[in-house]
C-alpha positions in Angstrom: 5.8 -10.6 16.5 4.2 -8.7 13.9 3.4 -5.0 14.5 0.8 -2.8 12.0 -1.1 0.0 12.3 -2.8 1.4 9.1 -5.4 -1.1 6.7 -2.3 -1.2 3.9 -0.1 -2.9 6.5 -2.7 -5.5 7.4 -3.2 -6.2 4.2 0.6 -6.7 3.0 1.2 -8.3 6.2 -1.8 -11.2 6.3 -0.4 -13.3 3.7 2.8 -13.9 6.1 0.4 -14.5 8.9 -0.8 -17.6 7.2 2.2 -18.7 6.3 3.5 -18.5 9.7 0.5 -20.2 11.1 1.5 -23.0 8.4 4.4 -23.9 10.9 2.5 -23.9 14.3 5.9 -26.3 15.4 8.2 -23.5 14.7 6.1 -20.0 15.2 4.9 -18.9 18.1 3.1 -15.8 16.7 2.0 -12.7 18.3 -0.3 -9.7 16.4 0.2 -6.1 18.4 -2.1 -3.6 16.6 -1.2 0.1 17.5 -4.7 1.5 15.9 -2.8 4.4 13.8 -5.8 4.0 12.0 -8.6 2.9 14.1 -11.2 2.9 11.9 -10.0 1.0 9.1 -8.4 -1.2 10.5 -10.7 -3.7 11.8 -12.2 -4.3 8.8 -9.6 -5.4 7.1 -8.4 -7.9 9.8 -11.9 -9.4 9.5 -11.7 -9.4 5.6 -8.4 -11.6 5.5 -9.9 -13.7 9.2 -7.2 -12.2 11.8 -7.1 -10.6 15.2 -4.8 -8.9 16.6 -4.0 -10.1 20.1 -2.8 -6.8 21.4 -4.2 -3.8 20.6 -2.1 -0.7 21.9 -5.4 1.5 21.0 -3.3 5.0 19.8 -5.0 6.8 17.9 -6.3 10.2 18.7 -8.4 13.2 16.6 -6.0 15.1 14.6 -2.7 13.2 15.9 0.5 14.4 14.3 3.2 12.1 13.6 5.3 13.1 16.2 2.4 13.0 18.6 1.6 9.1 17.7 5.6 8.5 17.3 5.9 9.3 20.9 3.2 7.1 22.3 3.8 4.2 20.4 7.4 3.9 21.9 6.0 4.3 25.1 3.6 1.8 24.8 6.0 -0.5 22.9 8.6 -0.8 25.7 6.3 -2.5 28.2 4.7 -4.8 25.6 8.3 -5.9 24.6 9.0 -6.4 28.0 6.3 -8.8 28.5 6.5 -10.9 25.3 9.7 -10.8 24.7 9.9 -11.5 20.8 12.8 -13.3 19.0 11.4 -11.1 15.9 10.2 -8.0 15.5 8.3 -8.0 12.2 7.1 -4.8 10.4 5.8 -3.9 6.5 6.2 -0.4 4.5 7.1 2.9 5.4 4.1 4.3 8.3 5.0 5.4 11.6 3.5 2.7 13.3 7.0 1.0 11.4 9.2 3.4 12.0 8.6 3.5 15.7 8.4 -0.3 16.2 11.6 -1.1 14.9 13.5 1.8 16.8 11.5 0.3 19.9 12.8 -3.4 19.2 15.9 -1.7 18.5 16.4 -0.4 21.4 15.1 -3.0 23.4 17.8 -5.6 22.0 15.8 -7.3 19.6 15.7 -8.2 15.6 14.0 -6.7 13.3 12.6 -8.0 10.0 11.5 -5.1 7.5 9.0 -6.3 4.7 9.0 -4.4 1.3 12.4 -2.9 2.0 14.4 -0.5 -0.2 11.9 1.6 -1.6 13.5 4.8 -2.1 12.8 8.3 -4.1 15.9 10.0 -2.5 13.5 12.9 -1.7 12.7 12.9 1.8 9.6 15.1 1.5 8.4 12.9 -1.3 6.5 10.6 -0.2 6.3 13.0 3.2 7.0 10.9 6.0 7.3 7.9 4.9 10.4 7.9 2.8 12.2 8.9 5.9 10.5 6.0 8.3 12.1 3.6 5.2 15.4 5.1 5.5 15.4 5.0 9.3 13.9 1.7 9.4 16.7 -0.1 7.2 19.6 1.4 9.4 17.6 -1.0 12.5 16.8 -3.5 10.6 18.5 -7.0 10.6 16.7 -8.6 7.5 15.9 -6.7 5.0 13.1 -8.3 2.6 13.3 -6.7 -0.5 10.6 -6.7 -3.2 12.2 -6.0 -5.9 16.1 -6.1 -7.5 16.0 -2.4 -7.9 15.0 -2.3 -4.3 18.0 -4.5 -3.2 20.3 -2.3 -5.6 19.0 0.7 -3.1 20.0 -0.9 0.0 23.5 -2.0 -1.2 23.9 1.1 -2.6 23.3 2.5 1.0 26.1 0.2 2.4 23.6 -2.4 3.2 25.4 -6.2 4.1 24.6 -7.9 1.1 24.1 -11.2 3.2 20.6 -9.8 4.9 19.0 -8.7 1.6 16.7 -10.7 0.2 14.0 -10.2 -2.9 10.9 -12.0 -2.1 8.7 -10.1 -4.4 5.7 -8.2 -2.8 3.2 -9.9 0.0 0.5 -7.4 -1.9 0.2 -9.8 -4.9 -0.1 -12.6 -2.3 -3.1 -11.0 -1.0 -4.4 -9.6 -4.5 -4.9 -13.2 -5.8 -6.0 -14.5 -2.0 -8.9 -12.0 -2.3 -9.4 -13.0 -6.0 -10.2 -16.3 -4.9 -12.6 -14.9 -2.6 -14.7 -12.0 -4.4 -14.8 -14.2 -7.7 -18.3 -14.2 -8.9 -19.2 -11.7 -6.0 -21.5 -8.8 -7.5 -20.9 -5.9 -6.5 -23.7 -3.7 -4.0 -25.6 -1.0 -5.5 -23.9 2.1 -4.9 -20.7 0.4 -6.2 -21.8 -0.5 -9.8 -21.2 1.2 -12.5 -23.9 -0.2 -14.4 -22.8 0.3 -18.4 -20.0 2.8 -17.7 -16.5 2.4 -17.8 -15.6 2.4 -14.2 -12.9 5.1 -13.0 -11.2 3.8 -10.0 -10.0 7.0 -7.6 -8.1 7.2 -4.7 -6.3 10.1 -3.2 -5.1 10.7 0.0 -1.3 11.9 0.3 0.2 13.8 3.2 2.2 15.8 0.7 -0.5 17.2 -1.6 -2.8 18.7 1.3 -3.5 22.2 0.3 -3.9 23.6 -3.4 -2.5 20.3 -5.0 -5.5 18.5 -3.6 -7.9 20.8 -5.0 -6.4 21.1 -8.1 -6.0 16.8 -8.2 -9.9 16.7 -7.2 -10.9 19.7 -9.9 -9.4 17.8 -12.2 -11.6 14.7 -11.5 -14.9 17.0 -11.7 -13.6 17.9 -15.5 -12.9 14.4 -16.5 -16.4 13.3 -15.2 -17.9 16.4 -17.3 -16.2 15.7 -20.1 -16.8 11.5 -20.5 -20.4 11.0 -19.8 -19.5 6.8 -20.4 -17.7 6.8 -17.3 -18.3 6.4 -13.3 -15.9 7.7 -11.1 -15.7 5.8 -8.0 -13.9 7.4 -4.5 -13.5 5.8 -1.8 -12.7 8.9 0.3 -9.9 8.7 3.0 -11.1 9.6 6.4 -8.9 12.7 7.1 -10.3 15.7 7.2 -7.9 17.3 5.0 -8.8 14.5 2.2 -12.6 14.8 3.1 -13.1 18.9 2.8 -11.8 19.5 -0.7 -13.3 16.5 -2.2 -16.9 17.4 -1.2 -16.8 20.7 -1.3 -15.5 20.2 -5.4 -17.0 17.0 -6.0 -20.7 16.9 -4.4 -23.6 16.6 -6.6 -20.7 15.9 -9.6 -22.5 14.2 -11.6 -21.3 10.6 -12.4 -18.8 10.8 -9.7 -19.7 8.9 -6.5 -18.1 9.7 -3.3 -18.0 7.0 -0.8 -16.8 5.4 2.7 -13.3 3.7 2.6 -14.6 0.3 1.3 -13.1 -3.6 2.8 -10.3 -5.1 1.3 -12.7 -7.4 -0.7 -15.1 -4.6 -2.1 -12.0 -2.9 -3.3 -10.6 -6.1 -4.8 -13.8 -6.3 -7.2 -13.9 -2.9 -7.7 -10.5 -2.8 -8.6 -10.9 -6.1 -11.1 -14.0 -4.1 -13.1 -12.1 -0.6 -13.6 -11.3 0.8 -16.7 -8.7 3.2 -15.2 -7.3 3.9 -12.5 -6.5 7.7 -10.4 -4.7 7.3 -7.4 -1.4 8.4 -5.4 -1.6 5.4 -3.6 1.7 3.3 -3.3 0.0 -0.2 -3.2 -2.2 0.5 -6.5 0.6 1.0 -8.6 1.6 -2.9 -7.2 -2.0 -4.4 -7.6 -3.3 -2.8 -10.7 -0.3 -4.0 -13.1 -1.2 -7.5 -11.8 -5.0 -7.2 -13.3 -4.0 -5.4 -16.1 -5.2 -1.8 -15.3 -3.9 1.5 -16.2 -2.4 3.6 -13.4 -2.2 7.2 -13.8 -0.3 8.2 -10.5 -0.8 12.1 -8.8 2.3 12.4 -7.5 5.7 13.4 -9.1 7.9 11.3 -7.7 7.4 7.3 -7.0 9.7 4.8 -4.9 8.3 2.5 -7.3 9.1 2.7 -11.0 9.6 -0.4 -11.9 6.1 -0.3 -13.3 6.8 2.8 -15.2 9.6 1.1 -16.7 7.2 -1.6 -17.8 4.6 1.1 -19.4 1.5 0.1 -17.3 2.1 3.4 -14.8 2.7 6.7 -15.5 3.3 10.0 -12.9 0.6 12.5 -13.8 1.5 15.1 -10.9 -1.1 16.9 -9.6 -1.5 20.0 -12.2 -4.8 20.3 -13.2 -4.6 20.3 -16.8 -2.2 17.0 -17.1 -4.1 15.1 -15.2 -7.1 15.8 -17.9 -4.6 15.7 -20.6 -3.6 12.2 -20.0 -7.3 10.9 -18.8 -8.7 11.9 -22.1 -5.7 10.1 -23.8 -6.5 7.1 -22.0 -10.4 7.6 -22.5 -10.0 8.2 -25.8 -7.5 6.3 -27.9 -7.8 3.0 -28.0 -4.5 2.1 -28.7 -2.8 4.5 -26.0 -5.3 2.6 -23.8 -4.0 -1.1 -24.6 -0.9 -0.5 -24.5 -1.1 0.5 -20.8 -3.6 -2.4 -20.3 -1.4 -5.0 -20.2 -1.0 -7.3 -17.3 2.4 -7.2 -15.9 3.7 -9.4 -12.9 6.0 -6.6 -12.3 5.5 -7.0 -8.1 5.2 -10.5 -6.7 4.1 -14.0 -8.0 2.3 -14.7 -5.4 5.1 -16.6 -2.9 6.3 -13.7 -1.3 5.0 -14.4 2.0 6.5 -18.1 1.5 10.1 -16.8 1.2 10.0 -14.2 4.0 8.8 -16.9 6.2 11.6 -19.2 5.3 14.1 -16.4 5.9 12.6 -15.4 9.0 12.7 -19.0 10.7 14.9 -21.1 9.4 17.8 -18.0 7.8 17.9 -19.1 4.7 15.3 -18.4 1.6 15.3 -22.0 -0.3 12.4 -20.6 -3.2 14.5 -18.8 -5.9 14.0 -15.1 -5.6 11.5 -13.2 -7.4 12.6 -12.0 -10.8 10.1 -9.5 -12.3 9.8 -8.9 -16.0 12.5 -7.3 -18.0 11.7 -4.1 -18.9 
């Protein structure tokens, strides 16, 4: 049983669903949605031709992580008793991941954690995802680490080496699959930058809510006003803590387009057209380097250091001046831009789902482990 609750989880589990379905004689598969992100979940499932077998429908407006976690543990108990899965597979670092892993463990089942071993070693950054990952690692039986660095994190924490497998990240599998489906497709008018350089923006991190978020929004406004040959496109997260400052500061700003969250097909089309990416997302730090897109990360710490070591991603925090300075450097200095605008297969080779299916079904990974670039 695969349990997921948010858009990123669906994106990163979709290739694994396809890998399992390619082995019908070996795998009986159940897809369980928790509804942690109700409005963005259905469209993402549809983009990959998927449908949940079970929908717990747990989302409540304005919910707190602790409230959701409590409802999730209670809702999963009868599901686990009915389905009795041999293994529960979770991906990433959300409340759904930690809750489903705990519920499966308490039920006596095995847990496979996809994208295991990412760490900042600061329990409040990212918050609460760092703790979600650590708790999941404690109860997991299979640790599917995307990179060697993630594997080493787990080994330092005392995880049995025999249970850790370096698979690459399934997001690269998903990205390649979707690229084939959107190849040659034109962007709709509201997302087409015309002849301007497209700056793709995403920002929604909980630890940035409040003044840091206002600072980053002011920085985006400064960049748009300074460079009249750019177009900032920002699919705005639905969280009210994001919506309020974004619209207060950026509504009506020339060359800034605030749009509804886009489905993954349109997101990949946008990312493929982007000149520069400014984000606090974890997944985009993985996807953009595979397309040669420079990334400025609106965070002080990241659990994905590999692309930083490769020189294609840079941490810039949430201070207005620093964000503007770093963006200005890339938009004004061709040499600085070229140094970061390189395709680097930092996080995967498109075979992660194959490796994970081998481990979780056969107990052994026959495909050689993923080896990232040397930095």
